[in-house]
Each structure stands twice: as C-alpha cells, then as structure tokens.
C-alpha positions, 0 to 999 in steps of 0.5 A: 941438635946433636947428630953425633955423640962422639967419634973414636978411631974413625968410627962415629957414634950417632945419637939417632942409632943410640936412641933407636936402640934404647927405644927398642930395648925399653919397649921390649923389656916392657913387653917381656914384663907384661908377658910374664904377668900373663904367663907367656914365656918372656924368651919368646917375646925377646925372640919375637922382638929381634924378628920384629926389629930386623923386619922393621929395619928392612920394611922401613928401608923398602918403603923409603926406596919405593916412596923416593924411587927416582932418587934411589934408582940413581943412588942405590947405595945410599939406601943403606947409608945415614946419608939418606933423606930419612935416616932410618926409613919410613916408619909405616913400612917397618910397622907393616913388615914387622906385623907380617913377620910377627904373624908368621912367628906367632903361628909357628909357635902357636902363640895367642896372636891377639894377646901377644900383640896387646902386651907388646904394643905399649912398648912399641909406642914408648920405644917409638917415642924414644926413637923420634928423639933420635930422629930430632937429634939427627935432623931428619923428618923436619917440619915446615918453616914456622914463626912460633915460640916453639919452632926449632932452628937447626944449625949443625952442618953435619946434619945438613950434609947427612939428611938435608935438614935446612939450617938457620930456619925456624921449623915446626919440630915435627919429630917432637910432635910425633914423640909427644903423640906416641907418649900420649898413645902409650899412656892411653894404652896403659890405661886401657890395658886392665879395662880392655873388652877383647883380645886385640883391643890394644893393638887395634887402638894403637893402629887407629890412634897412631894413624890419626896422629901421623896423618895430622902431623904429616901436614906440618912436615917438609922433608921429601918423602913421596906423595900421591894425588898431585902431592896432596897426600904423603905416603904415610897419609895414604897408608893411614887412610887405608889402615885406620878404617880397616883397624876400626872394622876389625875392632868392631867385629871382634867386639861384636863377636865377644858380646855374642859369645857371652 
C-alpha cells in the first residue's frame, strides 16, 4: 500500500488521486475512439467527459455526506478533505449525478443519448477499475477481517490517519474485488458491443452487472458507509436494489420496442 507517491515543497501527491485521474483519461480516451468509429464528434465526448467528472465528484461527496450525516454534521470541513471515511466519496452518488448531468448535456446538443451512453460506458468500467486500485493504495473502503491466502494487511500509519483503515489486521481486499469485477464487466461490454440488439443495451447492462457486483461485494466491506434497516443493507446495496430492476425493466421495454419496429 502506497498512499503517497511523493511530497514536494509541502505538497503531497497521493496515489489515489493520480490513479483516479489516470482512470478518467483512459476511459475517456476509449470513449472518444468509439465515438469517432460511430461518426460522433470526439470533442463533444471530451466536453461531456469533463462534465461527468465534475458532477461525479460532487455527487460522490453529496452521497457520502448523506450516508454519514451525523459525522459530517459535526465535521463539515472534512467532506472536502482526504481525511474522510472514504477518500473520494460514494461511487453510486457520483454515477447518479453524472447520469443526470450527461442527460442534460445530450439534450442540449441533440446528441443520441442511448448511443452515446453505450460508447462511453466501457471506458467508465475500465476507468473505475483503475480508480479502485487507487482506493486500494489509499486504504479506503477496506474489508472485513479474513483468514484467507489473499487477505491483505495494511501497515502504513499515514493511511490509518487519513482514512481510518485498521492496521496489522488481515482484511478482505474489497477494493481489488471491485477492480476485478469492473474489469470483467469491461470485457463483457467489449464482447457485447458489436453484438448488441438495441441502443442502450451496453449502459443498461453495465447498471445491472455493476449493481449485482456491488451488492455482493458490500457484504465483505467493513468501513463506515451508512446503513438502513437495522444495519442490514448499506447505502450502495439499497441503491442496487432500486436501480437493477429498473434497468432490467427499461432494457426489456427497449428490446420489445426494437422487435416490434422491425
């Protein structure tokens, strides 16, 4: 675990931030490449990507604030600091606000929303996988204690001070679980792309696959992140229960509509 790459003149460069930025650039570059293949101007994709980035950062922090309201009500300044219970925020909050911002942008410039969503979502999965490696380096979103051959033990005091990860205890590497899940989803989306039956199939498939993966991985996490129903469901699990059936219903409707139009 290497939470800090280096410090220079009092400025600390964190591994998490570098990998998060790398994931964004890799994912957006892939989306721009797909856009060019489908004759959509790649500059629009880069602009949309910046809007998605900003809205995702805000959305992730907002959901983090909501899910840990009691803590951040007492420490409001920490929501913008690395010294938060989760360094970047809650991914689902970023995803949902980014989808809303993207929808507004697509309507403004009269871009084909489902098509653009499909060409961008493989890059989203790949970029998120890279970002989760940064999460692992920071120590945030840690797992429950585990006696497994692949359990990881965090030992860096700086990481403990900043995100609260337990030290010297073997834990489930939940950050790596999610990175691996995102890579598998990325591979599935690439395979599906030339075979899709309707516009929107990729983004709806992503929502379903990520929702199922996130719901499962949450059982192995042990960091504070907000719970419902007497701590039976985490915030992300509750959102998964809502968005997965919704995405399946929309996908079925679009598939039927496509079949009826032929």
